[in-house]
RODREN-237692 format. One record per residue (C-alpha): residue in three letters; x, y, z; residue number from 1; chain. Coordinates in Angstrom, 1 decimal. Example, Ala and Ser with C-alpha at 12.3 -4.5 7.8 and 13.67 -1.06 7.14 Angstrom:
residues 2
ALA; 12.3; -4.5; 7.8; 1; A
SER; 13.7; -1.1; 7.1; 2; A
END
This chain:
residues 313
UNK; 92.5; 106.1; 109.5; 1; A
UNK; 92.2; 102.3; 110.4; 2; A
UNK; 95.4; 100.6; 110.2; 3; A
UNK; 94.1; 96.9; 109.6; 4; A
UNK; 96.1; 95.5; 106.6; 5; A
UNK; 94.4; 96.1; 103.4; 6; A
UNK; 96.5; 93.5; 101.4; 7; A
UNK; 97.2; 90.2; 103.3; 8; A
UNK; 99.3; 87.4; 102.3; 9; A
UNK; 99.9; 83.9; 103.6; 10; A
UNK; 102.2; 81.5; 102.7; 11; A
UNK; 100.9; 82.7; 99.1; 12; A
UNK; 102.5; 80.6; 96.0; 13; A
UNK; 102.2; 81.1; 92.3; 14; A
UNK; 103.9; 78.8; 89.6; 15; A
UNK; 104.0; 78.6; 85.9; 16; A
UNK; 104.4; 74.8; 85.2; 17; A
UNK; 107.9; 74.3; 86.8; 18; A
UNK; 108.5; 77.9; 87.1; 19; A
UNK; 108.0; 79.5; 90.4; 20; A
UNK; 106.6; 83.0; 90.4; 21; A
UNK; 105.9; 83.6; 93.7; 22; A
UNK; 107.5; 81.2; 96.5; 23; A
UNK; 105.5; 80.8; 99.9; 24; A
UNK; 105.4; 84.5; 100.7; 25; A
UNK; 103.6; 86.2; 103.8; 26; A
UNK; 103.2; 89.8; 104.1; 27; A
UNK; 100.8; 92.8; 105.3; 28; A
UNK; 100.2; 96.1; 103.0; 29; A
UNK; 98.2; 98.6; 105.1; 30; A
UNK; 96.8; 101.8; 104.4; 31; A
UNK; 98.7; 104.8; 102.8; 32; A
UNK; 101.4; 104.6; 100.1; 33; A
UNK; 103.4; 101.5; 99.7; 34; A
UNK; 106.1; 100.9; 97.0; 35; A
UNK; 106.8; 97.6; 95.3; 36; A
UNK; 110.1; 97.3; 94.2; 37; A
UNK; 112.3; 94.2; 92.9; 38; A
UNK; 114.7; 93.3; 90.0; 39; A
UNK; 113.1; 92.1; 86.2; 40; A
UNK; 111.9; 88.6; 87.1; 41; A
UNK; 111.2; 89.3; 91.0; 42; A
UNK; 107.6; 88.3; 91.0; 43; A
UNK; 106.1; 91.7; 90.8; 44; A
UNK; 104.0; 91.8; 87.9; 45; A
UNK; 102.4; 87.6; 89.5; 46; A
UNK; 101.7; 89.4; 92.7; 47; A
UNK; 99.8; 92.5; 91.1; 48; A
UNK; 97.7; 90.3; 89.0; 49; A
UNK; 97.0; 88.0; 92.0; 50; A
UNK; 96.1; 91.4; 94.3; 51; A
UNK; 94.0; 92.8; 91.1; 52; A
UNK; 92.0; 89.6; 90.6; 53; A
UNK; 93.7; 88.5; 87.3; 54; A
UNK; 95.3; 85.5; 88.7; 55; A
UNK; 94.6; 82.7; 90.9; 56; A
UNK; 96.9; 81.7; 93.4; 57; A
UNK; 98.5; 78.3; 93.1; 58; A
UNK; 98.9; 77.9; 97.0; 59; A
UNK; 98.2; 79.9; 100.1; 60; A
UNK; 95.9; 82.9; 100.3; 61; A
UNK; 95.8; 86.6; 99.8; 62; A
UNK; 92.9; 88.9; 100.7; 63; A
UNK; 92.3; 92.6; 99.8; 64; A
UNK; 89.9; 94.3; 102.8; 65; A
UNK; 89.7; 90.8; 104.2; 66; A
UNK; 88.5; 89.0; 100.6; 67; A
UNK; 90.1; 86.9; 97.9; 68; A
UNK; 90.0; 88.7; 95.1; 69; A
UNK; 89.9; 86.1; 92.3; 70; A
UNK; 86.4; 85.8; 90.4; 71; A
UNK; 84.8; 88.0; 93.3; 72; A
UNK; 83.0; 91.5; 92.2; 73; A
UNK; 82.4; 92.5; 95.8; 74; A
UNK; 86.2; 93.2; 96.3; 75; A
UNK; 87.3; 94.0; 92.8; 76; A
UNK; 85.0; 97.0; 92.9; 77; A
UNK; 87.1; 98.3; 95.4; 78; A
UNK; 90.4; 97.9; 93.5; 79; A
UNK; 91.3; 100.8; 91.0; 80; A
UNK; 94.0; 99.7; 88.8; 81; A
UNK; 96.8; 101.6; 86.2; 82; A
UNK; 98.2; 99.0; 84.1; 83; A
UNK; 102.0; 99.5; 82.7; 84; A
UNK; 100.4; 98.6; 79.4; 85; A
UNK; 98.6; 100.9; 77.2; 86; A
UNK; 95.4; 99.7; 75.5; 87; A
UNK; 94.0; 102.9; 75.2; 88; A
UNK; 91.2; 103.0; 72.0; 89; A
UNK; 93.0; 105.8; 69.8; 90; A
UNK; 90.0; 106.4; 67.7; 91; A
UNK; 87.9; 107.3; 70.9; 92; A
UNK; 88.0; 111.0; 72.8; 93; A
UNK; 89.3; 111.1; 76.6; 94; A
UNK; 86.3; 112.3; 77.7; 95; A
UNK; 84.0; 109.6; 75.7; 96; A
UNK; 86.1; 106.8; 76.5; 97; A
UNK; 85.9; 107.7; 80.1; 98; A
UNK; 82.2; 108.4; 80.2; 99; A
UNK; 81.6; 104.7; 79.2; 100; A
UNK; 83.7; 103.2; 81.6; 101; A
UNK; 82.2; 105.6; 84.4; 102; A
UNK; 78.5; 103.9; 83.6; 103; A
UNK; 80.3; 100.6; 83.3; 104; A
UNK; 81.1; 101.1; 86.7; 105; A
UNK; 77.8; 101.7; 87.9; 106; A
UNK; 77.4; 105.6; 87.3; 107; A
UNK; 74.2; 106.9; 86.2; 108; A
UNK; 74.4; 108.3; 82.6; 109; A
UNK; 73.0; 111.5; 83.9; 110; A
UNK; 75.8; 111.8; 86.4; 111; A
UNK; 78.6; 110.5; 84.3; 112; A
UNK; 79.5; 113.4; 82.4; 113; A
UNK; 80.1; 115.8; 85.4; 114; A
UNK; 81.8; 112.8; 87.3; 115; A
UNK; 84.5; 112.4; 84.4; 116; A
UNK; 85.1; 116.0; 84.3; 117; A
UNK; 85.9; 116.3; 88.1; 118; A
UNK; 88.3; 113.1; 87.3; 119; A
UNK; 90.0; 114.5; 84.4; 120; A
UNK; 90.3; 118.0; 86.5; 121; A
UNK; 92.1; 115.9; 89.5; 122; A
UNK; 94.3; 114.2; 87.3; 123; A
UNK; 95.3; 117.6; 85.6; 124; A
UNK; 94.8; 116.8; 81.9; 125; A
UNK; 94.3; 119.9; 80.4; 126; A
UNK; 90.7; 120.7; 79.0; 127; A
UNK; 91.8; 121.6; 75.5; 128; A
UNK; 92.6; 118.1; 75.3; 129; A
UNK; 89.7; 116.5; 76.5; 130; A
UNK; 87.5; 116.2; 73.1; 131; A
UNK; 91.2; 114.9; 71.2; 132; A
UNK; 91.6; 111.3; 69.8; 133; A
UNK; 93.4; 109.5; 72.4; 134; A
UNK; 95.6; 108.5; 69.2; 135; A
UNK; 97.0; 112.2; 69.6; 136; A
UNK; 98.0; 111.8; 72.9; 137; A
UNK; 101.4; 111.7; 74.1; 138; A
UNK; 102.7; 109.0; 76.6; 139; A
UNK; 102.6; 111.3; 79.5; 140; A
UNK; 98.9; 112.4; 78.4; 141; A
UNK; 97.8; 108.5; 78.1; 142; A
UNK; 99.1; 108.0; 81.7; 143; A
UNK; 96.8; 110.5; 83.1; 144; A
UNK; 93.9; 108.9; 81.4; 145; A
UNK; 95.1; 105.6; 82.8; 146; A
UNK; 95.2; 107.0; 86.3; 147; A
UNK; 91.9; 108.8; 85.6; 148; A
UNK; 89.9; 105.5; 84.5; 149; A
UNK; 91.5; 103.8; 87.8; 150; A
UNK; 89.8; 106.4; 89.7; 151; A
UNK; 86.5; 106.5; 88.4; 152; A
UNK; 84.7; 104.4; 90.8; 153; A
UNK; 86.4; 105.7; 94.0; 154; A
UNK; 88.3; 102.7; 95.2; 155; A
UNK; 89.4; 101.7; 98.0; 156; A
UNK; 92.7; 100.4; 97.1; 157; A
UNK; 94.9; 101.9; 93.7; 158; A
UNK; 97.5; 99.6; 92.8; 159; A
UNK; 100.1; 101.5; 90.0; 160; A
UNK; 102.4; 99.7; 87.9; 161; A
UNK; 105.1; 102.0; 87.1; 162; A
UNK; 102.5; 104.9; 86.7; 163; A
UNK; 105.4; 108.1; 86.0; 164; A
UNK; 106.1; 106.5; 82.7; 165; A
UNK; 106.4; 109.2; 79.9; 166; A
UNK; 105.8; 112.1; 82.4; 167; A
UNK; 108.2; 115.2; 82.5; 168; A
UNK; 109.6; 116.2; 85.7; 169; A
UNK; 106.5; 118.8; 86.8; 170; A
UNK; 103.8; 116.0; 85.5; 171; A
UNK; 106.0; 113.4; 88.1; 172; A
UNK; 105.7; 116.2; 90.4; 173; A
UNK; 101.6; 116.6; 90.0; 174; A
UNK; 101.0; 113.1; 89.6; 175; A
UNK; 103.1; 112.5; 93.2; 176; A
UNK; 100.9; 115.2; 94.8; 177; A
UNK; 97.6; 113.5; 93.2; 178; A
UNK; 98.4; 110.3; 95.2; 179; A
UNK; 99.7; 111.8; 98.3; 180; A
UNK; 96.2; 113.7; 98.4; 181; A
UNK; 94.5; 110.1; 97.8; 182; A
UNK; 96.2; 108.7; 100.9; 183; A
UNK; 95.3; 111.4; 103.1; 184; A
UNK; 92.4; 111.0; 102.1; 185; A
UNK; 92.0; 107.5; 103.1; 186; A
UNK; 92.7; 105.4; 99.8; 187; A
UNK; 95.6; 102.8; 100.0; 188; A
UNK; 97.9; 103.1; 97.0; 189; A
UNK; 100.4; 100.3; 95.8; 190; A
UNK; 103.1; 101.8; 93.4; 191; A
UNK; 105.4; 99.3; 91.6; 192; A
UNK; 108.2; 101.4; 90.0; 193; A
UNK; 111.7; 100.9; 89.0; 194; A
UNK; 112.3; 104.5; 89.9; 195; A
UNK; 113.5; 104.2; 93.3; 196; A
UNK; 114.5; 108.1; 94.3; 197; A
UNK; 110.6; 108.7; 93.6; 198; A
UNK; 109.5; 106.1; 95.7; 199; A
UNK; 112.2; 106.9; 98.2; 200; A
UNK; 110.0; 110.6; 98.8; 201; A
UNK; 106.7; 109.1; 98.0; 202; A
UNK; 106.2; 105.7; 100.2; 203; A
UNK; 107.0; 105.6; 103.8; 204; A
UNK; 106.3; 101.8; 103.3; 205; A
UNK; 108.6; 99.4; 101.3; 206; A
UNK; 108.3; 95.9; 99.7; 207; A
UNK; 111.1; 94.1; 98.1; 208; A
UNK; 110.6; 91.1; 96.0; 209; A
UNK; 113.6; 88.6; 94.8; 210; A
UNK; 113.5; 85.5; 92.9; 211; A
UNK; 109.7; 85.3; 94.2; 212; A
UNK; 110.5; 85.7; 97.6; 213; A
UNK; 109.5; 88.5; 100.1; 214; A
UNK; 113.4; 89.5; 101.1; 215; A
UNK; 112.4; 92.8; 103.2; 216; A
UNK; 109.1; 94.6; 104.2; 217; A
UNK; 108.3; 97.6; 106.3; 218; A
UNK; 109.0; 101.4; 106.7; 219; A
UNK; 112.1; 102.8; 105.1; 220; A
UNK; 113.5; 103.9; 108.5; 221; A
UNK; 113.1; 100.4; 110.0; 222; A
UNK; 114.8; 99.0; 106.2; 223; A
UNK; 117.5; 101.5; 107.2; 224; A
UNK; 118.0; 100.5; 110.7; 225; A
UNK; 118.0; 96.8; 110.0; 226; A
UNK; 121.1; 97.5; 107.4; 227; A
UNK; 122.9; 99.7; 110.2; 228; A
UNK; 123.9; 96.4; 111.9; 229; A
UNK; 125.3; 94.9; 108.5; 230; A
UNK; 127.5; 97.6; 106.7; 231; A
UNK; 127.5; 101.3; 106.2; 232; A
UNK; 129.3; 103.8; 103.9; 233; A
UNK; 131.0; 106.8; 105.7; 234; A
UNK; 132.8; 109.9; 104.5; 235; A
UNK; 135.6; 110.7; 106.6; 236; A
UNK; 138.3; 113.5; 107.1; 237; A
UNK; 141.1; 112.8; 109.1; 238; A
UNK; 144.8; 113.8; 110.0; 239; A
UNK; 146.1; 110.7; 108.9; 240; A
UNK; 144.2; 108.5; 106.0; 241; A
UNK; 146.8; 105.9; 106.1; 242; A
UNK; 147.2; 104.9; 109.4; 243; A
UNK; 143.3; 105.1; 109.9; 244; A
UNK; 142.6; 103.1; 107.2; 245; A
UNK; 145.7; 100.5; 108.2; 246; A
UNK; 143.9; 100.5; 112.4; 247; A
UNK; 140.3; 99.8; 110.8; 248; A
UNK; 141.5; 96.7; 108.8; 249; A
UNK; 143.7; 95.5; 111.9; 250; A
UNK; 140.5; 95.8; 114.1; 251; A
UNK; 138.5; 94.3; 111.4; 252; A
UNK; 136.0; 97.0; 110.8; 253; A
UNK; 136.6; 97.7; 107.4; 254; A
UNK; 135.9; 96.1; 104.2; 255; A
UNK; 136.9; 98.6; 101.8; 256; A
UNK; 137.9; 102.2; 101.1; 257; A
UNK; 138.6; 105.0; 98.4; 258; A
UNK; 140.4; 107.8; 99.1; 259; A
UNK; 139.0; 111.8; 98.4; 260; A
UNK; 142.3; 113.4; 99.5; 261; A
UNK; 142.3; 116.6; 97.2; 262; A
UNK; 142.8; 119.9; 98.5; 263; A
UNK; 139.1; 120.7; 98.7; 264; A
UNK; 138.7; 117.6; 100.6; 265; A
UNK; 142.1; 116.9; 102.7; 266; A
UNK; 142.4; 113.8; 104.3; 267; A
UNK; 139.3; 112.5; 102.8; 268; A
UNK; 138.4; 108.9; 102.8; 269; A
UNK; 134.9; 106.9; 101.5; 270; A
UNK; 134.7; 103.8; 103.6; 271; A
UNK; 133.0; 100.8; 103.7; 272; A
UNK; 132.5; 99.7; 107.2; 273; A
UNK; 131.8; 96.6; 108.6; 274; A
UNK; 129.6; 96.1; 111.7; 275; A
UNK; 128.7; 99.7; 112.1; 276; A
UNK; 127.3; 99.1; 115.8; 277; A
UNK; 131.0; 98.2; 116.8; 278; A
UNK; 132.9; 100.6; 114.8; 279; A
UNK; 130.5; 103.6; 116.5; 280; A
UNK; 131.6; 102.0; 120.1; 281; A
UNK; 135.5; 101.6; 119.0; 282; A
UNK; 135.8; 104.4; 117.1; 283; A
UNK; 136.9; 107.0; 120.0; 284; A
UNK; 139.2; 104.5; 121.7; 285; A
UNK; 140.8; 103.6; 118.0; 286; A
UNK; 141.4; 107.5; 117.6; 287; A
UNK; 142.8; 108.2; 120.8; 288; A
UNK; 145.2; 105.1; 121.1; 289; A
UNK; 146.9; 106.0; 117.6; 290; A
UNK; 146.7; 109.8; 117.9; 291; A
UNK; 144.5; 110.4; 114.8; 292; A
UNK; 142.6; 113.6; 114.6; 293; A
UNK; 138.7; 113.1; 112.8; 294; A
UNK; 137.8; 116.4; 111.4; 295; A
UNK; 134.3; 114.9; 109.8; 296; A
UNK; 132.2; 112.1; 109.9; 297; A
UNK; 129.2; 111.5; 107.9; 298; A
UNK; 127.0; 108.8; 106.2; 299; A
UNK; 127.0; 108.2; 102.6; 300; A
UNK; 124.1; 105.7; 102.0; 301; A
UNK; 120.5; 104.6; 103.5; 302; A
UNK; 118.8; 105.9; 100.5; 303; A
UNK; 116.2; 103.7; 99.2; 304; A
UNK; 118.5; 102.5; 96.3; 305; A
UNK; 120.9; 101.5; 98.8; 306; A
UNK; 118.6; 99.5; 100.6; 307; A
UNK; 117.4; 97.7; 97.4; 308; A
UNK; 120.8; 97.0; 96.1; 309; A
UNK; 121.9; 95.4; 99.7; 310; A
UNK; 118.9; 93.3; 100.0; 311; A
UNK; 119.2; 92.1; 96.4; 312; A
UNK; 122.7; 91.2; 96.6; 313; A
END
């Protein structure tokens, strides 16, 4: 699989009058699964609209497969888009709707029925629903139809905005499996979602926006390592919690703590450690010098939620 960037932004900006939607951002997104995260107003929707050719940038450049998507059918036919908003025609049947879209995408009328059936099977919409009007579909079923229409023309880039909304737990697992398989087949997948624990298990690569700026991008592992030098949340059990916290404060290594000292967690502490690298280098000497026995030490963070919260503070 090629490792060349699928999406590349260079000093990209977009403003609405005096309001800045995106502010001079640069990044690369490669093949595979990438999660796009950020708080409300971070610029995610603006970025998605530029990637999918719905908006023109105000300054800078964004390319998809090396081409600018704005007003460019050559690149737009390579992109599949599943929007957050639902605008499906309630009076049409799912199969009829998708066959029409397939033909608009250039698929021959004679081939469209078989092609649509294969896509509906792929998104795991039960066949009993194929001839029902879309107005009778649940939100989760409508999400599957939206995913199906994004896949009709076999795009090389799939852009999904909140694709898990309305799906039950089994449906979420099925859609995750579909997306992983698409990525394995060579489709680049960009997913914008507020459900961070799902992106954590699904997307090796993450792009975090805040206030129209890119504040972090790269693999989850790289972002975790970046945070290791700033702050860490640890759980420890030791022989003298009061002395241990005092020693850490005096060494300027502790930002805060909570005691978890119970019968089941004797001598337990949850610690917010300042400068984890220096903490690791000093720990043995501090324990030895102050005659403190350490019974347990483990990390309590480094989930995608932790990364997101610390990066957007």
